[in-house]
C-alpha beads as a LAMMPS data file, in Angstrom:
LAMMPS data file: protein, C-alpha beads

64 atoms
63 bonds

1 atom types
1 bond types

-500.0 500.0 xlo xhi
-500.0 500.0 ylo yhi
-500.0 500.0 zlo zhi

Masses

1 110.0

Atoms # bond

1 1 1 -69.338 -364.574 100.429
2 1 1 -67.512 -366.472 103.113
3 1 1 -69.216 -369.420 104.817
4 1 1 -67.692 -370.720 108.034
5 1 1 -69.241 -372.989 110.660
6 1 1 -72.768 -372.341 109.412
7 1 1 -72.402 -368.541 109.361
8 1 1 -72.439 -366.419 106.192
9 1 1 -70.223 -363.333 105.912
10 1 1 -71.356 -361.235 102.935
11 1 1 -68.702 -359.193 101.129
12 1 1 -68.892 -356.560 98.400
13 1 1 -65.960 -355.147 96.463
14 1 1 -66.156 -351.513 95.351
15 1 1 -63.724 -349.629 93.126
16 1 1 -64.192 -346.228 94.758
17 1 1 -62.437 -344.584 97.711
18 1 1 -65.691 -343.557 99.392
19 1 1 -68.715 -345.829 99.587
20 1 1 -72.090 -344.423 100.582
21 1 1 -74.570 -346.470 102.564
22 1 1 -76.989 -346.161 99.629
23 1 1 -74.666 -348.458 97.651
24 1 1 -75.044 -351.263 100.212
25 1 1 -78.633 -352.278 99.570
26 1 1 -77.559 -355.769 98.484
27 1 1 -75.647 -356.390 101.703
28 1 1 -78.477 -355.064 103.840
29 1 1 -81.063 -357.201 102.025
30 1 1 -78.888 -360.283 102.427
31 1 1 -78.409 -359.703 106.162
32 1 1 -82.126 -359.110 106.602
33 1 1 -83.166 -362.290 104.772
34 1 1 -80.479 -364.775 105.829
35 1 1 -80.703 -365.841 109.455
36 1 1 -77.135 -367.070 109.842
37 1 1 -75.424 -363.941 108.533
38 1 1 -72.771 -362.027 110.432
39 1 1 -71.199 -358.613 110.015
40 1 1 -70.834 -357.651 106.365
41 1 1 -67.701 -356.273 104.751
42 1 1 -66.887 -353.930 101.912
43 1 1 -63.462 -353.936 100.313
44 1 1 -62.666 -350.610 98.671
45 1 1 -59.890 -348.177 97.819
46 1 1 -60.319 -346.358 101.140
47 1 1 -56.972 -345.543 102.785
48 1 1 -58.157 -346.602 106.274
49 1 1 -60.791 -349.133 107.399
50 1 1 -63.904 -347.818 109.149
51 1 1 -67.296 -348.992 110.397
52 1 1 -70.286 -348.010 108.295
53 1 1 -74.015 -348.105 109.085
54 1 1 -75.773 -351.383 109.802
55 1 1 -72.773 -353.364 111.025
56 1 1 -70.751 -353.080 107.835
57 1 1 -66.979 -352.658 107.910
58 1 1 -65.250 -350.935 105.007
59 1 1 -61.808 -352.532 104.625
60 1 1 -58.950 -351.028 102.652
61 1 1 -57.715 -353.097 99.723
62 1 1 -54.246 -351.831 100.639
63 1 1 -54.375 -353.717 103.977
64 1 1 -55.199 -357.089 102.451

Bonds

1 1 1 2
2 1 2 3
3 1 3 4
4 1 4 5
5 1 5 6
6 1 6 7
7 1 7 8
8 1 8 9
9 1 9 10
10 1 10 11
11 1 11 12
12 1 12 13
13 1 13 14
14 1 14 15
15 1 15 16
16 1 16 17
17 1 17 18
18 1 18 19
19 1 19 20
20 1 20 21
21 1 21 22
22 1 22 23
23 1 23 24
24 1 24 25
25 1 25 26
26 1 26 27
27 1 27 28
28 1 28 29
29 1 29 30
30 1 30 31
31 1 31 32
32 1 32 33
33 1 33 34
34 1 34 35
35 1 35 36
36 1 36 37
37 1 37 38
38 1 38 39
39 1 39 40
40 1 40 41
41 1 41 42
42 1 42 43
43 1 43 44
44 1 44 45
45 1 45 46
46 1 46 47
47 1 47 48
48 1 48 49
49 1 49 50
50 1 50 51
51 1 51 52
52 1 52 53
53 1 53 54
54 1 54 55
55 1 55 56
56 1 56 57
57 1 57 58
58 1 58 59
59 1 59 60
60 1 60 61
61 1 61 62
62 1 62 63
63 1 63 64
């Protein structure tokens, strides 16, 4: 979780290369229940970053 200027940015870290949307129920629930939440992020072993469903970005650990 990152909190900046009153906005919450939820983050999940996954150990797999591919992450299905079914594995993001925690992020989706957080975004639904917290008013000041922004786009969520997943950090995984994916080789390239990409946008997932529900305004979630999957970032590559290799780019951090």
